[in-house]
N, C-alpha and C positions, 0 to 999 in steps of 0.2 A: 690382480698381482697375486700370486701366492708365495708365502715366504715361510719356509722352513729352516727353523734355529735349534741347535743341538743343546744338549743339557750342558750344564756348567756355571762357574760362579762368574763374577765380574772383577774386575781390579783395575785400578786407574783412577783419571780425573777428568771432568767434562765441565764445561763452560755452559750456566744457563743461558738459554735462548731468551729473546726480549717479551716481555710478557704482553701477551696477546689481549688481555682485559687493558690494559694500559694505553696499547696500541691504538686501539679503535678510538678510545675515548680523544687522545690526544690528535690524532689525524683528523677526527672532525672538528674539535676545537680549531686547529691550525687553518680548517678551510673557512671558518667564520672569522678570523681574527684580521686586524688591520693592516697587516704585513706578512711579508714572508717570514717562514719558520723553517728552522733546521732542527730535523729528529732523528736523533740517532738512534739505531737498532741493528741487531746483530743477525737478524733471520725475519725473513719472511715466510708468508704461508697463504694457503688457498682462502681463509678467512681475512688476513689482514690484506689480500690482495683486493676482495670483494669490498673492502670499504674505501679503497683506493680508488676503485673503478668508480664507485658510485658518487664520492665527492669530485671527481672528474668530470662524470655526466653532469653534475651540476655548475660546474663553470670555473671548478678551482684546477691550477697547474701544478702536476706532480713531478721533479725529477729525482729519478735515483742515481747516487753516485756513490756505489759502493757500500760502507756501512752506515749511510745515511740517506735521508730523503728531503727534499726542499719543498716546501707545499706553500704555494701562492694562493690567498683565498679567492673565494668566488667574488666576483665583481657586480654580476649583473642580476639581478632579481627579477620574478614574475615570468620566467619562462613556461613555455607551454608544451606538454606532449612529451615530456623527457622520460626514458627508461631508464630505472635504475635497478639493475641486477644483482642481487644480493648473495649469487650462489647458494652456499649452504650455511650461510652464517647467519644464526639467528641473533646476534648482537648487532651485526651491521643493518639489518632488516628494522629492527626495532628500535635502533637508534635515529637510523635514516628518515623513518617515516615522518615524526612530527618534526625534524630539522627540514625536510624537503616541503613539509606543506605551510611553512612559513615562508621559504625562499621562491617556492614555484606556484604558479597560477594553477598547473594541472600536470600530474604525471603518473606512470604506472610501475608499481613496484611488485618485481618477480623473483622468483628463487627455484633453488633444485633441490633434489633429493627428498628428505623428509620436511624440510622449511615448509611447503605449502599445506602440510597437514599440521602445523604447529600452531597455538592458539596466538590471536590477535586481536579478539574480540573486546577485550577488557578497555585496551589502549583506544581502539577505535570508535567505540561506542562514546569514550568521553571526549575525543575529539570531532565527532559528530557534533557535540553540544556546544562546541567553540568555533563554528563557521566552516568545518570540512564535511564536504560529500564524499562517500566512498562506496563503490559499488559491491563490495566484498568484505566479509571479517576474515578472509584468508588469502594467501598470496595464489594467484595473482590478483592484485586489486588496480582499480583506476581510481585516483584522489584528485578531488578539485576544489577549488574555494581556498580561504586566509586563514591559517590558524589565529586566534586570539588568545590572549591571556584570561586568567581567572582563577576559578576554583575547579579543580581536578580532582575527583575522587577515585583511589585504585584500593583493590585489595593489596596486603601486602605480602602474601603467600602463594603469588601465581608465578611472577616473573619480576626482579627488580630492573630487568631491561627496559619495563616500560618506564620506570622511573626517570632512568637514565636519559632516556631519549627525552621527555617531556624537560629535564634538567638542562638539555643541550638546547632546546627550542627556546623556552619560554623567556631567556635573557632577551632573545629579539624581539618579544613582543612589548606593547604598550604595558605601563603598569605594573605594579606587583600581582604576581600568581601566587596560587598555593596549591600543594600536591598533597591532599587528605588522605591518610590509610586508614581504610576501615577494617584491618585486621592486622596483626602485629605482622611487620617486616622481616622476611627471611631472607638470606643471603646477603645481609645488611654490608658486607664488606665491599661488596661491589658498587653500592652505593657511595661508601665513603671514599673508595678509589674516583669516583666521578667528580664528586666534592673536592677533591686534591687537585685532581686535574684543570676543573672549572677554576679553582683558586689561582692556580698557576697562568691562566690566561684573564685574570682580572674580573671573573664573574664571582659573584657572593649568594651563597646557597647558605638559609638560616635555618637549623634544626627546630622544629615547635614540638609541642608534647602530643601530635597527633600526625605528624608529617613534617613538611617542608615549605617555607617562605621561599620563593625564586626573585630575586630583585632584577629589574631590567639594566641591562648595561651595554657595553662594548666590549667584545672580545679583543685583549691586547696580547698581542703575540710576545713571548718571552724573547724571542729572538731564536735561542736554541734551546732544546730540552733532550734529556736521554730517557729512553724508554728503560725501565730497570727490569731484573731478571724475573723470569715466570716461574713463580713456585707450582703452580699447577702441571707443567710439563715437568718441571726438576722432581717432584713428587715421585717419579718413576724412578729414577736414579737413586734417590732417597732412601726408596723401599728395596731397592736392589741392595742397598748397603745394610739397612735392617736387617734382611733376610740373610745375605751372603757374607756381608762386611766388604772392605775394600775399594769403595767407591767414595769419591770426596765431588761435591760439587762446587765450583766457584761462580761468583757474580750475583750471588742472591743476597738481597736486602734485608738485616735481620729484623730491623723494626719496620717492616713494609707494612700498607694495610691489606694485602692480599690475604683474604681468609685461608687460602689452600697451606699458608706456611702452618697450619695445624697438623698438618703431618708428623711434625716432629713430636707433637706430645699425643694425639689420638691413636698412632699406628701401634697395633698391637692391642689396644684395649678389649674387653671382653664384651663391652655395650657402648656402640658408637651411634651419637644422634647427627645425622646428617643434614639436619635442617639448614645449617649454614656452610656445609661442605660438600655441595651434590658431588661436585666433579671427581671428587677424592674416591667416591665410591668404588667404583672397578679396582683400583691399584689398591685400597684398602682390604679389598675382599682377597687379593691374591696372599697379601700379609697375614689374613685370617687363615687359608689354609697352611702357609707355612709354619704356624705355631700348632701347637696341640691344644685342643680343647674348643670350647664351644663358644664364637662371636656373634652378636645380634646386631645388626644395623638396621636403625630406626628412622623414620620421619624422612623416608628418601622417595616418597610418591611422585614427587615433580620430576622423578628421572624416568619417567614414562613418556615425557613429553620431549626429551632430547634428540641427539641424533638418530638414535634408536631408542626403543623403550629398554633404557638400560638395566632397568632390574630383571627383566627377562632374558636380554643378553648376558648379562655377568652370570646369570644362573646356568643358561644354556651352555656356555661357552667352557666354564670351570667343572660344568659337569662332565662335557666331554672330554676334559683331560684329567678325568677321575677324583673330581670333588666331590664331598659330600655338602651339598648346599640346596637350601631350600627357599623359594621364592613367597614371601608375605606380599599384602597389599600393598604395604608402602615400606617394604624392606627384605631384608635378607637374613636368614640364618645358616651359619654356616661351621659345620663340625671339622676342625682342621686336625690334621693327623701328621703335619710335618713333610709331607711328600705328596706328589700327584704321577699320576702315571704319562701324561703327555698323549699325543696324539694328533687328531686334525680339528680344528673349530673355526667356527665363522665369525668374520666380523662385524656381521650386521649393519656394514659400510660406517662404522664408529672408530673415529681414531683413539680414544681412550680404551675401547676394548682390545684394539689391536696393540697398544704399547702393553697393556696390562698381561695379554697372553705371552708377548715375548719375555718380559721380566719373569713370567710364572715358570718358564722355561729352566730356570737355577733349580729349583725343586722338583722338575720331572726326571723320572727314570729314561723316558725315551724323547725323542726329537718333537719339535710341536711345528706344525704347519697351520698357517694364518690366511685362511682365505679371504681375498680382498684386502690385502694389506696395503694397498695404496690410500687407503682412508686417512693413514698418519699425514698425508699433504695437507689436511684441512687445518691444521696447527703445527706440525713439527715433520717438515720434510725431510728433515738431515736427521731424523730418529735412528734409521737403521744404521747410518754411517757412524753415529756416536755409539750405539748398542755393538758394533762389531769391533770398535775401539776398544771397548770395555770388557766384552766377553772373552772369557778364557775357557777354551776348549778342552 
């Protein structure tokens, strides 16, 4: 699907959609709990649907009822041959892999898009040391055995999702477990979110000098829980407000653990360290184009392993719209002029590229046509509905 948006400012208010990061974790914790959990969330997406599909395949029961879902937990364990389709959701895949390895005797994990190209070997190699057999280090993979607790060693600079997956699974194993980080942790806010969600379900994680101690325990449902607003997706509207003014975003938690609330402090900086906020790089690059002067984004090498090679995608798409932007090994250099030309750009099948290009239209002299704009369905299916509500042509 190609979408063409005209130049123009934005005006009005929008309510932040439910946080995808919190939703994934809460949905999986609910599937492991002792009783039914009501989860309030105001928006679904392909990624959230993938997590729901996977816990359903494991034996949880999920009922959708308007602005909330009810999750009845998995009752039967030890199943064989279950297919877990993660769609294009890296979070779903990396979270459900160790969880399923505790609950099932055998299963197959699969996915689509760029997910089969994304790395799993650091997590899989550690799981092989703890009772699991896997026929591949990438999707699709067939897994058998029973995951045991113990000492797990992981680099902290590849994916925090590996750590979250283990934190979800290891409380179900006998005895204390330990996650030892062999390098400094990046995207640490995502691990903090995991710890907060697990605490809400009665699971205790203890931070140590070199990682985390995971205590065995039973998941206790809080009965009802609300998914807070998503700073990552709200960042696009907050960027529109910074560039053009006139936009208000409701429903965000000011003291949220979400790292992407940093959009409020780093937007417009001359040097941006993306180590803790990789998902903000596409829209921060648009903000950099909207100001005059040089912006350098550093420590963003992990973006090459996202839904697209995001450094290449951002550089290519914004160049197509008239930006002076250079791709480095682990970042971007942008010489902003305050304006872009407009034109045709490719989404690279990446939801954050689509939304960034749409917001960039407010500093373009001509219309912007985004090819493959349906990629927004991965995280924010209602994006263009909200966009059209706010856009002033």
